[in-house]
C-alpha positions, 0 to 999 in steps of 0.5 A: 528528411527524418525516417520514422519507424512505426511499431509494425516495422513500417517506415515513413519518410518526411521532407521536414521535421514532423510532429507525432500528430502529423504522423498520425494524420498521415495514417488516418484522420481517426488516429489523428483525432485519438492521438494524445502524445508520442513515444519517440525513441522510448521517450514520451513527447508532446504530440505537437513538438517536432521530431527532427531526426530519424526515430522510432515512434509509437503513437499514444492514445487513451487506450495506452497506460501512458495515455491515461496518465497524460489525461490525468496530468492534463486534468491537474492543469485544468484544476489550476485553470478553473481555480484561478478563474474562480479565485484569482489570488490563490497560488498554485504549487504542484499537481502530479499524477497518482495511482488512478488519479491526480491532485493539485496542491494550492496555497490560499488563505481561503479554506475550500469546502465541498461546495467549492469542490462542486464549483471547481468541477462545474468550471472544469466542465465548462472549460473542456467543452470549449475544446481549446488547444493546449499550447506548449511553449518551450522557453529559457529559464529567464523567460519562465521566471519572468512569466511567473513573477508577472503572475505572482506564482511564488511556488513556481518560482521556487521550483524553477530555482531548483532546476539546475540542468541546462535547457528549455522549460516547458510552459503549458498555455490553457487559454489565459492560464499558464502552468509549468511541467515536464509534460507531455499533455494532451494537445486539445481538451477534447481528450478530457471528458470523464473525470470527478473531483473526489476530496479535499485534504491538507498538505505541506510544501515539499511535504515538510511540516515546517513549510507553508500549509497547502490545500490539496484537491484530489481527482480521478479521470478515465478514458471512458465513462464506464471506467469512471463509473466503475471506479466511483463504485469501487470508491463507494464500496471502499468507503463502506469498508473503511476499517476506521469506521468498521473498527468503531462500529464493531469495537475493534480498536480506537485511536486517541489524541493522547497517543497519536498513531498508536492503537488501543486494542479493544477486546474484539480487536485484540482477539483477532490480533491474538488469533493471527499471532497464534497462526503465524507462530504455528507457521514459524514453528513448522518452518524451524524458526526460533522465537526471540525477544529483544529490548525496546530501547537500545543505545545509539552506538548500535544504530550508528554501527548498523547504519540506521542512525545516519539513515533514519535518525529523524524517524526515531523516538529517542530518550536519555538516561545517565548521559547515554542516548537510546533509540526506541527501536524502529526495526529489529535487525541490529538486535537480532544480530546481537542474539546471533552473536552470542556463542560461537557458531559453526557452518553446521549450525546454519541456517539459523532462523530467528523470529520476533513479534517485534514492537517498533516505533517510528516517528511518522508525520502526523499528516501521514497517519491513517488508522491501522494502515499508517501508525507510529507503533506497530508489531512486525512478524519479523524474522532474520535468517543467518545463512551461507551464500550457498543457502540463499537460493533454498531459503528464499525459495522456501520463503516464497512458498510460505508467503503464498501459503499464508496469503492463500489462507486469507483468500488472497490468490493474486500476488504481485511480486517486485524485485527492488535493486540498489538505491543511490544511497547505500552501504556495501560494495558493488560486488556485494550488491551484484551477488545479492541481486543475482541471488534474488533474481535466480530464486524468482526465475527458478520458480518460474514466477512473473515479477517486475523490476524496480530499479533503485528501490531497494533498502539501503543495505540490500536488494529485496523482493516485495510481495503485494496482495490484491484485495476484493476491490482490486487495491494492491497492498505491499505486505511481505518482503525478503531482503538479502544483506551481506553488509550488516553482519560485517558491520556488526561483527557477526561470524561463523566458523566455516568448514576450513576453520576460518571465520566468515560473515554469514549472509542475513536475510531480512523477511516478513510475511504480514509486514505489520499486524496493525496494517494487515488487520486493517486490510483484513477488516476491509477485505472481509467488511468485518465479516470475519471467517469463523476461525478469525472472528472475535466471537464464533457463535452466539446463543439466543434464548427465545423465552426466559425459560431457555436462558439456563440452557443457553448459559449451559451450552455457552459454558460447554463451548467456552470450555472446549475453546470456542469463542461463544456468548449469549444474548438472553435479553428480554427481546423478540427473537427476530430482534436478537437475530438482527443484532447478531447479524449486524454484529457479524457473528458467523454462527447464530444458535437459537434455543427455544422450548423445542430445541431445549427438549432435544438438547440441541440448537437451531443453527443459522449462518451469518448470511441467513442460511438455515443450517439445521438442528445440531446437538453439542457433539455435532455442533463441535464437529461442524465448527471444527470443520469450518475453523479448519477450512479458515474461510476457504470454500474449496 
């Protein structure tokens, strides 16, 4: 007689084992219809599986986050059902849930097209309208093997071979289609209504390019039609803001097959890069960082000693010379320790903050490369703080304030903070990890910040705080980080002389604000839709001549503006002024200054903003003043 405790503390007693669906029915028919699964003693369970013992039960519906994920996972299986009906000879690989959606990897000699995507979507719609029950079969491993051998599902058989733990395997039966999954899934397809298949892409079995090439079908699903439509609208907006398209359109950067995953910066993009670097450099100087520069290629022995060779060897580019192997640096930290190690350091010298705009190379898989967001060569706004244990709290606290200040400058007000703790594979003793994790936890709590815990997601040498920003489309980008590292200074013999004249190892704080310049600029392109605020824009102002008589005055004003340090250019083509204004607007130039006979007579310009607002008549001194005020605001409106 299981006793079921519900979230409100009330209890229900059942004579025999009971399912979550039956518990919901005992409460009300409406709840039963809405039930997707149960959370039994904090573990998700299919709504139709029996609960045999006393348990705490939460009934999961589409209103719950877990309910939406179950809906999406069930839709992945529906892809399998539909695709196997249309193309019986294909083989199904895996179909997990991802953020806001799901995908299924499929092996097929036939190459899918967008038309096939439409066919599959139509078939899914037909299937879900039948409102069939999704049956769960819990079978021994041998029976699961037999089932998928009969269906010639070679990838499913490989998955089963990788299962070493004892117990039954969950098979989910969609009419004639059978798939394998840990579950749970919806009990009936009536819960599956609001979805859209989004795109096709390539992938590899287990993400390894040496394995079979697969085809991936992406989709999204939501509890309500409005939520689906809102998401599709955001997707359309994201397509418009795609930094790769805007990069080409506005001559910011390009990527060539001659150097995959590495960026060729064009003058406009490089201007943004330099302005961004100048801003960060100013922030560093204000916060007492010392800028350094370290080599690109470093002997293998240093990476072995630091632990990076064992962990990242496959991701490193290497070269050889005179019987020595060098790694093109994938990160800067071991090199910064070398700089710290030059000369004897005292406790009075700490903290020492070493910063570098460090160029790093990582041999990312070609399939993972994505514009500026995922590259093989990137520049970090990297820094390492060498301090004592007692200084950790203050340094972390100061850095948190710095991160918020910088992100606010770019219009990012919602910052998501996560604390990542020790991974399974790591260096350093448990005692060191205890101290590191405690230090970061205390720093966050002392500032009364809201944060999430990510168990097991820390770096191999220490725990870390991750700072993610949310853009105008509610997408989350992880950028900044600070990591406490007791181990690397020990491994690389970094020491200082303490107050008692004993040598001790400093604590090393790894930190970055932007993460990488390339990725952060990609985020900014999409955030601003390439309509950069005046302080960051490649060109801040353009001078347009109405007639040929005004060309000389345009050129004169342009020279004055450039001498004063503003980024200015002219459009003196023999075109109508309306056309020139449209061109300047398409070019995303923040200020458009028109000079005709009237303006020339009073030695001024007629000024308008990018959004078409008429700002009035300005002579040069007042134009300088306005531009200085706008630049100082850095795009902020308050």
